[in-house]
Each structure stands twice: as C-alpha cells, then as structure tokens.
C-alpha positions as MATLAB code, in Angstrom:
seq = 'XXXXXXXXXXXXXXXXXXXXXXXXXXXXXXXXXXXXXXXXXXXXXXXXXXXXXXXXXXXXXXXXXXXXXXXXXXXXXXXXXXXXXXXXXXXXXXXXXXXXXXXXXXXXXXXXXXXXXXXXXXXXXXXXXXXXXXXXXXXXXXXXXXXXXXXXXXXXXXXXXXXXXXXXXXXXXXXXXXXXXXXXXXXXXXXXXX';
ca = [
       6.263   -7.417   -2.830;
       6.657   -6.662    0.858;
       5.992   -9.399    3.363;
       6.238   -9.821    7.115;
       8.686   -7.589    8.936;
       9.660   -5.527    5.858;
       6.021   -4.718    5.120;
       5.491   -3.615    8.718;
       8.634   -1.456    8.622;
       7.609    0.201    5.339;
       4.080    0.883    6.645;
       5.532    2.376    9.845;
       7.838    4.622    7.826;
       4.905    5.922    5.770;
       2.898    6.720    8.896;
       5.854    8.861   10.036;
       5.880   10.706    6.709;
       5.398   14.423    6.208;
       1.930   15.811    6.817;
       0.423   19.061    5.533;
       1.988   21.878    7.566;
       5.300   20.076    8.111;
       8.654   21.454    7.056;
      10.225   19.225    4.414;
      13.933   18.597    4.151;
      15.764   19.077    0.887;
      16.884   16.185   -1.282;
      19.701   15.645   -3.741;
      18.698   13.200   -6.460;
      20.115   12.330   -9.877;
      18.355   13.915  -12.827;
      18.089   12.318  -16.270;
      20.915   14.619  -17.451;
      23.252   13.070  -14.868;
      23.266   16.168  -12.636;
      22.156   16.159   -9.009;
      19.082   18.311   -8.309;
      17.876   19.831   -5.035;
      15.176   22.322   -4.125;
      17.969   24.626   -2.955;
      19.134   24.868   -6.586;
      16.132   27.131   -7.209;
      17.137   30.298   -5.386;
      14.234   32.368   -6.727;
      11.530   29.734   -6.230;
       8.371   30.679   -4.335;
       7.592   27.000   -3.982;
       7.697   23.616   -5.668;
       5.351   21.162   -7.344;
       6.880   17.794   -6.397;
       5.367   14.834   -8.242;
       6.216   11.193   -7.666;
       5.651    9.510  -11.032;
       7.149    6.852  -13.282;
       7.495    5.538  -16.846;
       5.257    2.508  -16.559;
       2.052    3.327  -14.653;
      -0.975    3.932  -16.916;
      -2.115    6.741  -14.591;
       1.284    8.422  -14.785;
       1.032    8.231  -18.568;
      -2.418    9.867  -18.421;
      -0.884   12.808  -16.543;
       2.257   13.343  -18.650;
       0.786   16.078  -20.854;
      -0.795   17.712  -17.808;
       2.541   17.706  -15.975;
       4.253   19.246  -19.010;
       1.539   21.924  -19.112;
       1.916   22.653  -15.396;
       5.692   22.865  -15.774;
       5.384   25.254  -18.723;
       2.851   27.367  -16.838;
       4.787   27.673  -13.583;
       8.496   27.203  -14.391;
       9.032   30.855  -15.318;
       6.708   31.890  -12.517;
       9.026   30.622   -9.751;
       7.076   27.401   -9.064;
       9.188   24.657  -10.670;
       7.753   21.190  -11.149;
      10.143   18.456  -10.019;
       9.269   14.836  -10.848;
      10.726   11.933   -8.870;
      10.623    8.290  -10.003;
      10.284    6.138   -6.830;
       9.873    2.581   -8.187;
      12.530   -0.077   -7.581;
      13.824   -1.092  -11.034;
      14.559   -4.588   -9.709;
      10.778   -4.965   -9.341;
       9.774   -2.744  -12.290;
      12.598   -2.869  -14.903;
      10.825   -0.322  -17.099;
      11.577    2.283  -14.428;
      15.362    1.892  -14.399;
      17.483    5.028  -14.644;
      18.423    4.272  -18.263;
      14.753    3.730  -19.136;
      13.911    7.043  -17.420;
      16.450    8.858  -19.600;
      15.067    7.313  -22.803;
      11.438    7.741  -21.824;
      11.743   11.388  -20.770;
      13.507   12.218  -24.023;
      10.856   10.443  -26.110;
       8.028   12.177  -24.218;
       9.652   15.617  -24.252;
       9.630   16.144  -20.497;
      10.246   19.834  -19.734;
      10.991   19.321  -16.041;
      13.639   17.557  -13.958;
      12.970   13.827  -13.689;
      14.873   12.476  -10.717;
      15.647    8.914   -9.661;
      14.922    7.967   -6.033;
      17.750    5.449   -6.038;
      17.473    3.081   -3.080;
      13.959    4.402   -2.408;
      15.105    6.691    0.398;
      13.014    9.746   -0.477;
       9.450    8.612   -1.205;
       8.787    7.183    2.309;
       9.711   10.555    3.871;
       7.022   12.209    1.779;
       4.491    9.447    2.261;
       4.106    8.966   -1.478;
       2.028    5.854   -2.074;
       0.976    6.150   -5.721;
       2.185    7.309   -9.080;
       1.382   10.055   -9.704;
       1.305   11.642   -6.212;
       1.528   15.439   -5.902;
       3.067   17.475   -3.069;
       3.022   21.277   -3.129;
       5.671   22.996   -1.057;
       5.783   26.695   -0.204;
       9.225   28.220    0.256;
       9.142   30.438    3.348;
      11.691   32.306    5.442;
      11.259   29.507    7.972;
      11.889   26.639    5.521;
      10.025   24.624    2.923;
       6.455   24.104    4.120;
       4.226   21.314    2.806;
       0.876   22.839    1.880;
      -0.914   20.173   -0.210;
      -0.822   16.381   -0.724;
      -2.826   14.393   -3.245;
      -3.981   14.373   -6.853;
      -3.161   16.998   -9.472;
      -6.826   17.384  -10.350;
     -10.206   15.715   -9.941;
     -10.311   13.516  -13.064;
      -7.419   11.148  -13.727;
      -9.009    9.440  -16.721;
     -10.290   12.407  -18.725;
      -8.560   15.789  -18.674;
     -11.485   17.360  -20.540;
     -13.734   16.583  -17.570;
     -11.513   18.153  -14.890;
     -13.524   20.581  -12.771;
     -10.881   21.323  -10.109;
      -7.155   21.641  -10.765;
      -5.772   21.220   -7.247;
      -2.310   22.471   -8.222;
      -3.648   25.748   -9.641;
      -6.050   26.164   -6.732;
      -3.348   25.532   -4.109;
      -0.817   27.920   -5.637;
      -3.472   30.635   -6.056;
      -4.479   30.243   -2.385;
      -0.870   30.437   -1.200;
      -0.225   33.559   -3.258;
      -3.394   35.189   -1.939;
      -2.461   34.349    1.656;
      -5.576   32.205    1.960;
      -6.138   28.820    3.546;
      -5.507   25.952    1.153;
      -8.784   24.037    0.836;
      -8.656   21.171    0.262;
      -5.106   20.596    1.428;
      -5.374   16.806    1.048;
      -6.995   14.625   -1.609;
      -6.722   10.963   -2.496;
      -4.008   10.225   -5.044;
      -5.225    7.975   -7.839;
      -2.656    5.754   -9.515;
      -0.423    2.698   -9.328;
       1.169    1.645   -6.058;
       4.888    2.337   -5.733;
       6.855   -0.807   -6.578;
       9.234   -2.033   -3.897;
      10.806   -5.314   -2.839;
];
C-alpha cells in the first residue's frame, strides 16, 4: 500500500492524468505473446477501446465475456480492444506476466493483453480501477480521448445492462455527435501498487 510521500506523489500523478478531450500518447507494452504492442500498430484503426483490467479482480472477471464480445464486435470494424494489466505483481502475485499468459489462454482472450511493467502507463491515463475503460478516437491531429469510465451500467449482471457506454460512445463518434456521457464512474478493484 502507498503511504506518506509515495501516496502523495501517486495521487498527484493521477490528477495530472489525461482528461476527456486530451490527446493521448502511444505506448509500447509487452503482450502475452511476447511481442510489443502499440496503438500505432493498427494503421487502419478508427479508434481504440483501451481497458485496464487484470486476472484477479472479481469485477474484471465479471467483464471478461463482455470484453471478448466487444473485441469480436469491433476488431474487424477498425476499433480494436486493447487490455492492459496495471497491477504490481509484487503486491498481487496472481497478476504476474506469467500468470497473465496462462490466464488469458485459459479464458480464451481474443484481444491483446499487455503488461504495464513498472506501472508507468496507468497513471498517465488516470486508471484507478479494474476494469477501467478509455475510448480513443484516431484523428488526423492525433489520438483523442473521448470517453472514460465503465463499459456499461451494470457490473454485476450483464442481463440487466440498459446502457452500453462503449457502443454508445463509438456510435456517437461515428455519427459526428457529442459523446454523452463522456465520463462515468468505473466500478471495480483498486489498482494494486506498492
């Protein structure tokens, strides 16, 4: 857990994180297949569904099938889903890189599952929970953050979802409309850090 100065520094870094409307910088993170993955690898992408998630959080587990469905729906439609595991394995051993590889294989993940080694990426995005969703539109002027929050409005019961924020956001972007809402509260486990 964070205490004293480190806690203050981490909180300060999250307050300086990306906000809706900001341009986001690319990343290069190790995928479960050992290859490095960046947004720039997707030349034809219209945008990206970036999800901070992990192996161990019960909320992340609740969303696994939904993430696979979103990936299947949008991957061939130029909106790839990219998952990033932000937890420190020294604090949460079940989220080590080797455990990620095994877990993703067992669960049949159909999307890149990247390791935020050293926890350098999640503070830039302001990710605080797993899962935490960020929708990025690829524009001529760079990658623009258009939505931050939950994937939908019912973490516990997919059958009771009334609003799928990912679908709604992408539809609004494609229609040239304002994204509303562009921010919701992410529901899930806190990101584990020293």
